[in-house]
N, C-alpha and C positions, 0 to 999 in steps of 0.2 A: 504493500500500500504506500509506504514512504517513497519507494522508487517512482510510482505513478505520480505522486504529488510533486516530486522533483522534476519530472518530465513536463508536467503541466506548467509549473512555475517557470521553467526554462523557456518553454514555447511562448508564454505570455510576455516574458522579458524581452525575447527576441522581437516579438511583434511590436511591443511598445517602443523599443529602440528604433525599429525600422520606421514606424510612423513618425517618431520624433525627428529622425534623420530626413525623412521626406519633407517635413515641414520646414526644416532649416535650410536644406540644400535646394529643394525643388520649388518651394513656395515663394521665393523672393524674386523670381525672374519671370519674364513673359514667355513661359514655355508653351509648347503646343498642348492642346487638350489631350486627354487620354487617361488610361489606368495603368498604374505600376504593379497591379496584381498583388500576390501574396508576398509576405516577407521572404527574403533570400532568393526564392525561385521566380518571383514575379509572375509573368504569364507564359513561362517557358513550357510548362506541361501542355497547356491548351494549344500552343503554337506547334509543338512537336506532334501532338495527336492529330492536328489538322493536316500537317505535312504527310504523316503516315497514311492518311486516308485520301491523299491528293486533293485536300480541301483547303490548301493554303490560301487560294484566292478568296474563298468564302470567309476565312478568318480575317484577311485584310479588309474585305468589303464591309464586314460588320462594323469595323472600327471607322472606316471612311464615312459610313452613314452617320455614325454617332459624332465623330470628331472632325471630319474633313480629310483632305488628301495629305495633310501633314499632321501626324499624331505621335504621342509619346507612349512608350511601354517599357517593360523590363524583361528582356529575354537573353538566354544563354549567358547569364552571369553579369550583365551590365545594363544600366539605363540606356534606352535607345530611342532615337527619333526616326520614324519611318516616313519616307518622302516618296510620293508617287507622281508620275507624269513626266512629260518631255522636259520641262524646265528644271524639275528636280533631278532628272538623270544627268542633264548637262552640268548642273551645279556639282553633283557628286563626282562625275568623271573628269571634270576639268578644273576643279579647285587645286590651288597650289599645295605642294606637300608640306608647307609650313602651316596650313590650315586643316586639311584633311589628309590622312594617310590610309593606305589600304590595309590597316591592321585588323586582323580577324579576331573573333571571340576566343577565349582561353582554350576551348576544346580544340579548335582548328589549329591554332598556333602551336599548342603542345604536341599535336599528332603529326602535323606536316613539318614542324620545326620552325624555330624563330627566324631562320635565314631563308625560308622558301621565297621564291621569286615574286609571289603575290604581295609580300610585305616588304621587300627590299626597296631601298631608296638610294638616290645619289649615284656615286661612282660604282658602288658594288652592283646596283641594279643594272646599270648600263653594261658593265663587263659581263655579267652572267647572261643577260638577255642576248647580247651580241654573240656569245659563244653558242647558245642554244639555237638562235635563229639561223646560224650558219648551216645547221642541219635541217631546219624547218622551212627555209625559204623556197619559193616556187621552183627555181632551177634544180635544187637538190631533190625536191619531191618528185620531179619528173624522172629522175634517175632511179628512184625507189620502186616505181610502179611494176616493172616486170618481175623483180624479186618478190615484191609483195603479192603479186598475182600467183606466183608459184607456191608461196607459202600458204596462201588462202586455200588453193585447190588441195594441197597436201593435207592441211589440217581438217578440212571438210571431209575429205576421203577417210581420214583416220576416225572421225566421229561416226560417219554414216556407212562407209564402205559400199558394197554393192547390193544392199538389201534394205527392205523397208524396216524402219526402226522408230522408236519414240525417243526424242531428246528433249532435255530442258534447254530451250533456246537461250534463255538468259545466261545460264552457266556456260553454255557453249560459246556464245558470242563474247562474253567477258574473257574467257580463256584464249580465244583466238586473237582478240585485239591486244590483250596483255602480252602474248607471245610475240606478236608482230612488233610492238614497241620495244620489247626487250632485245629482240634479234636485230632489228634494223637500226634503232637509235643508240642502243647501249652495248651491243655485241655480247649479250649474255646468252650463250648457246647451250650451257649445261642444263639439261631438262630437270634434273633433281633440284638444282638451285632455283630455276624459274618457278617450279611448283611450290617450293617453300615460300618464296617471295609472294607469289600469288595468294596463297592462303592468308598470310599475315597482312597483306595490303587490303584484302577483303574485310578482315576483322577491324583494322584500324579505320578504314573509310566509313564503316557504319557508325563509328563513334564521333564523326566530325560534328554533327549536330546532335548533341546529347547533353544531359545535365552534367556539369563538371563535378561529379561526385567520385572521388578517387578512393574507393574502398572495394575489397574483393567482391566480385560478382556483378558489379555495375558494367554497363556498356562502355563507359569512359575508361574504367580500370582495365578492361580487356583490351581496349584500343591501345592504351599506353604499354601494356605488356607486349602486344604485337609490334608496336613501334620499336621497342627495345631489341626484339629479335631481328627486325628489319635492319636496324642500325648496325648490329653485329655482323650480319651477312654482307651488307653493303660495304662496310669497312674492309672486309676480306677481299671483295671484288676490286675495290679501289687500290689496295696494296698490291694485288696481283697485276693490275693494269699499269701501276707505277713501275713495277719491275720490267714489264714488257716494253714500256717506253724507253727506259734506260738501256735495255738490251737491243733496241732497234727493231723489236718484233711488232711494234705498233707505232702509230703516228698520231699527232693531234687531229688529223682529218679522218681517222678511222671510226670514231664514235664520240658521243657526247662526253663520256667520262674522261677519255683521253684528252679531249679538247679542254675540259675544265682543269685537268691536272697540268696541262701546259700553261694555262692561264695562271694557275697557282704559282708556277715556277717563277713568273715575273712579278707577281703581286701577292706574295705570301701573307702580307699583313691584312689583305682584303679578302682573299679567297683561301679559306682553310678547308681541311677535310670535312669539318662540320657543315660548312657552306655547300660543299659538293654533295654530301649525304642528303641534306634537306632539299636540294634542288633535283636530285635524282628522284626523290619521293614525289615532289610536286609535279615534275614533268611526266612521270609515269602516269599519274592521275590525269593530267591534262591531255596526254596523247592517246590514252586507251579508253578511259571511262566514257567520254562523250561519244566515241564511236560505237561502243557496245550498246549504250542507251539508244542511240539513234537507229542502229540496225535492228534492235529488238522492237522499237516502236514502229518501224516500217513493216516488219514481219507481222506484228500485231494488227496494224491498220490494213494490210493487204489481205489478211485472213478475214477481216470483218467487212471489207468493201471490194467486191469483185470487179467493179468498174475501175477502181484505182489499180488493182492488180493487173488487169488486162492491159491497161495503158502502159504500165511499167514493163510488163512482159513484152509487149510489142516493141517498145523502144530498145530494150536490151537484146532481144532476138535479132533485131535489125543490125545491131552492132556486131553480134556474134556470127551472123550469116557469112559463110565462106571465109571465116577468119581462122587462119592456122597459127598465127603468131600470138604471143601474149598480149595482154592489154597494154595500150600506150596512152600517153597524155592526151593525144588527139581523141581517142575513144572516150575518155572521161569527159571531155568537153562536149561530146554529143549527148551525154546523159542529162539533158536539160529538164525533161519532165520529171525524171526520177529525183533530181535534186530539188525541184520545186515542191515535190511531195515532202521531202525531208525538211525544207524550209518552213512549210506550213505546219508540220508536226512540231517543230521547235517553237513556232509562234504559240500554238495552243498548249503544248506541254514542254515548256522550256527546260533543257537539261539542268540549268542553274536557276532555281526559283528566284534567288536574289543573293546579294552579298553585302558586305559591311565596309564602312570606312570608320575612322576614329578621329574625333576632333582634337587636334593638337593644342588649339587655343580656342577660346570662346568665339563663336561666329554666329551668323544668323541666316535664315532663309525664310522668305515670304512673311517677314515681320516677326518671326519667332526666334527666340534665342536657342542656340545649341551649345550647352555648357562644355567647357574643356573636359576631356576624358570620356565623354559620352560616345556611344556607337551611333552611326547613322546607317540606315538600312534602305537599299533600293530593291524593288521587285520588278521582274519582267512583266508580270500581268498588269501592272499599272499603265502600260502603254499598249501591250500586245492585245489587250481586250477592250481597248478604247474605241468606241464606235466612230469617233471623229477622226481616227487614224486608219483603222481597218474596218471597212463597211461590213456589217453583219459579222462581228468578230467570233460568234459561236459556230459559224458555218465553216466546215472544212473545204477550203477552196484554193488549191495550188495555183490557179490562174492569177491570183492576186500578185504573184511574183513573176508573172510572165511579161507584162508590159513595162519595160525599163524606162519608157518616157514618163510614166507616172511614178516618179521616185518616191520612196518611203522617206518621210522626214527624218533628219538626223536625231539620234538619241531616242528613237522609238522602237526599233527592232533590235533587241539586245540579247539574243540567246547566249552569246559568249561574253557578255559584259561590254565594257567600252573604255575609252581613254587609254592611257599608256599601260594600264594593267589588264587590258583585254586579253583573254585566253590566247596564249601563243601557240597552242596546239590545234587551233581551229581548222587550218588548211590540211594538216596531217589527218585530222578526223574526217574531213570531207573525202580525201583520197581513199582512206581505209573503208569508209562506209560504202562508197560507190563500188569499190572493188569487190567487197563481200557481197553486196546485193546483186551485182552482175553475175557472180558465180552461183549464188543461190537460185536466182530466177532462171538462169539458162541451163543449169545442170540438174536441178531438183524440183520436185513438187511436194507440197505439204498441206496439211490441214490442222486446224487448232483443236485441241482436245476439249477445251473449256471455252466456248464462244462467249460466255458471260464474264470472262476474266476482266477485271478492272485494273487501274493503274495505282500504284502506291509509290511513296518516296522513301529511299533508304540511305542517304538523303536525296539521291538522284531518282528520277522516275522510272520505274520498271513495271511490267505486268506482274500483278500481285501473286500469281501462282507459279512464277518462273517461266511462263509461256511454254508448257509442254506441247510439242507438235509431233504429228505423225509424218515422217519425211522419208522419201525414197528417191533414188536417181531417176531421171527422166529417160524414157525410151525414145531416143531420137532416130528419125528415119535417115 
């Protein structure tokens, strides 16, 4: 009984202190309207529950109706101002780094690492981004396509072989895109190492948007344990690559790890092994997770909409007709309708629901104060579902991306974010997605086992049951 009394007293004390703190810190400024939720956790639980049910837009809209397109809340460990709309996106993406920085909530920073490229600034950011983009720029992507095509065919054959089978499409696509990124960008060819990395990446990534509770059994704790194992393995890879560089068995142009190690040699005070590890983790996520999401969503959509499937099939079969060579850059440029389907899916179900900035000093937007130290959160649905920008936004209509003369206003279509911290793996993701879809559509036929399957976020959007499909090779005449 005495223990229960102690718990009750502790909870009441925390609640009263929280309310007192709110009155002192929040009550003296012209803050946006909104609710800070419960003590300590704020509105994090309802936010995460909405995300898990792919109802994040509804969660946002409820508060917009109450408080307007700029409102305050408390999520993922910090007081937060949520800003919606084109003007808000421009403010967030274009503010100077002495006002807003791309600092993420505690969970993301701890799991991705404090030196991940999303949060870097200044010279370190420029150096790391330049090294990564040397492998992700268009002219290099063109050189990857034939190799990527071979790997996709090989991995699909390993999964399906020459018989009808049931596969979990989500797991399959995640594994394929992860292996492509490891082999092409990082030259990690050992299968056992890739499998171990894949398992721990999956655990860590699920904890990105979670309650920052670090005790055994929580999602966040499991994520931190997975990160520790990742760091240990990645350091071994880095040490081995360093030896290969010194022995002349590798060069800075061989892969991204070698490029970063060469960068470290001339800038050791800026580029440490810790920086290399954190950016290995962030680029693996950027280069494979978006592709697997998009591929799965396209499979899910084509299962549910025969007209979309037939149009994609027609386009892809025309490219494959009389083609003996591997896919080329020119072939990918012909996949116009297929990519419009992908663009429309990313408008309706954006891979990144939203992301954070942090106020380095007190600033303001739309007449409201944003205190120093607060998070600022943007969401894609704020413009993607705006009828003034996209007519009939609930309708799936790939043709809205067809007429280039009707340009989409800047800062409104943001599936990969925007500004200098826009996702650097977006073009790699496009090439991966189109290559995989081409081989799936032209070589296989499939059907969905659960037509009622919905979308959930974990924290990226995926079919809720893992998208089990019955798949078999096509019998081509």
